[in-house]
C-alpha positions as CSV (number, residue, x, y, z in Angstrom):
1,X,95.3,82.5,82.0
2,X,99.1,83.0,81.8
3,X,101.5,84.5,79.1
4,X,102.5,80.7,78.6
5,X,99.2,79.7,78.3
6,X,98.1,82.7,75.6
7,X,101.3,81.6,73.6
8,X,100.4,78.4,73.4
9,X,96.7,79.1,72.1
10,X,98.2,81.3,69.6
11,X,100.6,78.3,68.7
12,X,97.4,76.1,68.2
13,X,95.7,78.4,66.2
14,X,98.6,78.5,63.9
15,X,99.0,75.0,63.4
16,X,95.2,74.6,62.4
17,X,94.9,77.6,60.5
18,X,98.0,79.0,59.4
19,X,99.7,82.0,60.0
20,X,97.7,84.5,62.2
21,X,96.4,87.6,60.8
22,X,97.5,90.7,61.5
23,X,94.2,91.9,63.9
24,X,95.1,88.6,65.7
25,X,98.6,88.8,66.2
26,X,97.7,92.6,67.3
27,X,94.9,91.3,69.8
28,X,97.5,88.6,71.3
29,X,100.4,91.1,72.0
30,X,97.6,93.4,73.8
31,X,96.4,90.9,76.0
32,X,99.9,90.1,76.9
33,X,100.3,93.6,77.4
34,X,97.1,93.2,80.1
35,X,98.6,89.9,81.8
36,X,102.1,91.8,82.4
37,X,100.3,94.8,83.5
38,X,98.8,92.4,86.2
39,X,101.1,90.9,87.4
40,X,102.7,94.8,88.4
41,X,99.7,95.7,89.9
42,X,98.7,98.3,87.2
43,X,95.0,98.2,86.5
44,X,94.7,101.1,83.8
45,X,96.9,102.3,81.0
46,X,95.9,105.5,79.5
47,X,97.6,108.1,77.3
48,X,98.5,111.7,78.2
49,X,99.5,114.4,76.0
50,X,101.0,112.2,73.6
51,X,104.0,112.3,75.5
52,X,103.2,109.9,78.7
53,X,101.5,106.4,79.3
54,X,100.0,106.7,82.7
55,X,99.6,103.5,84.6
56,X,97.2,103.4,87.1
57,X,97.9,101.2,90.3
58,X,96.9,99.4,93.4
59,X,100.2,98.1,95.0
60,X,102.1,100.8,95.9
61,X,105.1,98.4,96.6
62,X,105.2,96.3,93.1
63,X,104.7,100.1,91.4
64,X,107.9,101.0,93.0
65,X,109.9,97.8,92.4
66,X,109.0,98.4,88.8
67,X,110.2,102.5,89.2
68,X,113.3,101.1,90.6
69,X,113.8,98.6,87.6
70,X,112.5,100.8,85.0
71,X,114.8,104.0,86.1
72,X,114.1,107.8,85.9
73,X,111.6,107.4,82.7
74,X,109.3,106.0,85.0
75,X,107.8,108.5,87.7
76,X,105.4,108.2,90.5
77,X,103.4,110.8,90.7
78,X,101.1,110.3,93.5
79,X,99.7,107.0,95.0
80,X,97.7,105.7,92.4
81,X,99.6,106.7,88.9
82,X,103.0,106.7,87.6
83,X,104.1,108.3,84.5
84,X,106.4,106.6,81.6
85,X,107.8,109.0,79.6
86,X,107.2,107.8,75.7
87,X,110.4,107.6,73.6
88,X,108.8,109.1,71.0
89,X,105.8,111.7,70.9
90,X,102.6,110.3,69.8
91,X,103.5,106.8,69.6
92,X,100.4,104.5,68.9
93,X,99.3,101.0,67.5
94,X,101.5,98.2,67.8
95,X,104.4,100.4,68.6
96,X,103.2,101.7,71.7
97,X,102.3,98.0,72.6
98,X,105.6,96.7,72.4
99,X,107.2,99.8,73.8
100,X,104.9,99.2,77.5
101,X,105.6,95.3,77.6
102,X,109.4,96.6,77.5
103,X,108.6,98.8,80.3
104,X,106.5,95.8,82.2
105,X,109.3,93.4,81.5
């Protein structure tokens, strides 16, 4: 599934049933984040110390490309993990998902 296909599914659901419930919108946004992470070779995202998002990755070149694009707030710490500094301590829910999507754009 691509981000475009995901958007088409969401549009089709809206056409048939009207506005999406908040939970459906959040689910689609989370799936979009997964697709974006996959495109960068990130296979897992977790939070650490309410201050960092830890991106576990497989592809060293792709994570270096992402770090170069994103800047100093994405730190590669070893051969498997990169840390992204969260703009606000304790971010969660849709706000966190939208921030992570902005990192991976």
